[in-house]
Legacy VTK file of the C-alpha trace (Angstrom):
# vtk DataFile Version 3.0
C-alpha trace
ASCII
DATASET POLYDATA
POINTS 184 float
142.524 155.725 -119.032
140.070 154.827 -116.267
141.505 151.283 -116.259
141.091 150.763 -120.019
143.292 151.464 -123.003
142.796 154.630 -125.039
144.758 154.866 -128.235
144.613 157.646 -130.755
146.918 159.095 -133.292
145.999 162.446 -134.619
147.173 165.610 -136.177
147.202 169.256 -135.230
147.553 171.781 -138.035
148.793 175.087 -136.619
149.536 176.664 -140.009
146.191 178.416 -140.028
143.894 180.051 -137.511
141.934 178.536 -135.913
143.909 175.364 -135.274
142.641 172.200 -137.033
142.502 168.927 -135.110
142.022 165.356 -136.365
141.719 162.384 -134.036
140.669 158.746 -134.627
140.053 157.497 -131.047
139.941 153.824 -130.118
138.961 152.936 -126.548
138.186 149.642 -124.913
137.086 148.626 -121.417
137.122 152.206 -120.079
135.160 152.428 -116.826
132.358 154.780 -117.870
131.118 155.463 -114.334
134.577 156.568 -113.203
134.958 158.727 -116.316
131.595 160.448 -115.755
132.365 161.054 -112.089
135.742 162.583 -112.974
133.847 164.972 -115.260
131.678 166.034 -112.319
128.625 163.791 -112.819
128.292 162.238 -109.346
126.908 159.758 -108.817
127.301 158.448 -112.348
123.923 157.462 -113.845
125.542 154.747 -115.984
128.203 152.168 -115.156
130.003 149.735 -117.429
132.951 149.217 -119.729
132.875 151.624 -122.662
134.241 150.589 -126.033
134.337 152.763 -129.109
136.136 153.958 -132.180
135.672 156.603 -134.788
137.031 159.581 -136.668
136.787 163.066 -135.187
137.872 166.479 -136.398
137.430 169.992 -135.129
138.922 173.431 -135.255
139.406 176.079 -132.632
141.664 177.526 -129.996
139.465 176.904 -126.946
137.489 173.966 -125.583
134.182 175.735 -126.330
135.234 176.314 -129.959
136.428 172.722 -130.316
133.107 171.368 -129.010
131.019 173.573 -131.300
133.075 172.689 -134.419
133.264 168.935 -133.723
132.502 166.676 -136.720
132.923 162.981 -137.465
131.479 159.660 -136.391
131.706 157.252 -133.433
130.703 153.621 -132.921
130.075 152.830 -129.237
129.243 149.795 -127.097
128.816 149.329 -123.365
129.750 145.995 -121.775
128.665 144.985 -118.260
126.441 148.054 -118.234
124.053 149.189 -115.565
121.784 152.175 -115.082
121.966 153.298 -111.477
119.074 154.755 -109.557
116.269 153.418 -111.763
114.937 149.975 -112.551
113.344 150.007 -115.997
112.134 146.409 -115.614
110.239 147.307 -112.436
108.646 150.349 -114.081
107.519 148.517 -117.225
106.452 145.325 -115.428
104.426 147.367 -112.927
102.757 149.247 -115.800
101.973 145.985 -117.628
100.519 144.447 -114.462
98.309 147.493 -113.834
97.008 147.337 -117.401
95.883 143.777 -116.621
94.408 144.783 -113.235
97.187 142.995 -111.329
100.169 143.865 -109.158
103.764 142.689 -109.182
104.899 140.745 -106.150
108.619 140.302 -106.647
111.595 141.989 -105.040
113.345 144.433 -107.357
117.005 145.346 -107.254
118.169 148.940 -107.550
119.355 149.831 -111.006
118.957 148.139 -114.350
121.408 145.561 -115.688
122.066 146.112 -119.387
122.671 143.021 -121.505
123.514 145.038 -124.607
123.911 148.765 -125.255
125.275 150.215 -128.465
124.861 153.135 -130.822
126.611 154.868 -133.662
126.808 158.655 -133.817
127.185 161.103 -136.684
128.571 164.380 -135.400
128.076 167.659 -137.226
128.858 171.089 -135.827
128.993 169.805 -132.255
125.735 167.837 -132.372
125.930 164.029 -132.188
122.937 162.225 -133.711
122.057 158.540 -133.545
119.212 156.630 -135.143
120.295 153.152 -134.050
120.421 153.206 -130.260
119.838 149.635 -129.050
119.603 148.536 -125.418
118.460 145.151 -124.165
117.703 144.153 -120.604
116.183 140.846 -119.484
112.823 140.557 -121.266
112.847 144.094 -122.688
114.381 145.694 -125.784
114.702 149.446 -126.286
115.273 151.048 -129.667
115.721 154.746 -130.063
117.162 157.770 -131.726
118.176 161.196 -130.589
120.834 163.820 -130.395
123.339 165.254 -127.949
124.574 168.822 -128.187
128.176 168.383 -127.088
128.723 172.070 -126.242
125.639 172.550 -124.053
125.519 168.904 -122.880
121.776 168.855 -123.593
120.192 165.829 -125.184
116.912 164.797 -126.747
116.271 161.063 -126.890
113.183 159.162 -127.969
113.029 155.429 -127.353
110.422 152.688 -127.384
110.541 149.651 -125.118
109.107 146.291 -126.188
108.624 143.196 -124.088
110.544 140.227 -125.514
110.530 136.503 -124.866
113.663 135.506 -122.968
114.472 132.883 -120.355
115.482 135.560 -117.839
112.555 137.925 -118.515
111.782 140.296 -115.657
108.072 139.466 -115.761
105.422 137.616 -117.725
103.091 139.800 -119.756
100.010 139.249 -121.839
101.064 138.375 -125.416
99.058 141.372 -126.704
101.327 143.714 -124.732
104.403 142.311 -126.477
103.178 144.094 -129.609
102.811 147.489 -127.891
105.724 149.949 -127.855
106.100 151.797 -124.543
107.657 155.269 -124.966
110.617 155.910 -122.703
LINES 1 185
184 0 1 2 3 4 5 6 7 8 9 10 11 12 13 14 15 16 17 18 19 20 21 22 23 24 25 26 27 28 29 30 31 32 33 34 35 36 37 38 39 40 41 42 43 44 45 46 47 48 49 50 51 52 53 54 55 56 57 58 59 60 61 62 63 64 65 66 67 68 69 70 71 72 73 74 75 76 77 78 79 80 81 82 83 84 85 86 87 88 89 90 91 92 93 94 95 96 97 98 99 100 101 102 103 104 105 106 107 108 109 110 111 112 113 114 115 116 117 118 119 120 121 122 123 124 125 126 127 128 129 130 131 132 133 134 135 136 137 138 139 140 141 142 143 144 145 146 147 148 149 150 151 152 153 154 155 156 157 158 159 160 161 162 163 164 165 166 167 168 169 170 171 172 173 174 175 176 177 178 179 180 181 182 183
């Protein structure tokens, strides 16, 4: 499944209407960018190897019904991740430099390399909520929470970025700024 294994055993109960579905998916090393592009999201805003497992259940006779009645939980991680089209380090380092009356002078690559990205989701009536979204990039940590409406594919995410002390930090910042959360 997009170059990674997908395993799931499940059940379909057709004795009642609507149909009842149960599925405990387990995926590892699935190419997220390829998956998103196959679903029509081109170019994919996120690349990497998706890993996850959980317990899902739903009921319905159509995809729309199944999405709206989806319940369960998922644990997800992204390895070798990258955001395409935006460089969060450049944006935050430029902001920090301007706050100090300075400018950045380095060359920035396109995209943002993710060192760590993970979240767990509780899903109720087609809405996936997370309060433990964690993403780290060189010198910056993002923590957030939010929700995704699976049926409408709309999401609301609030995250704060903090500068951290790492060997491969994207930029040096005033120690006072390390205490300030930057809303993303």
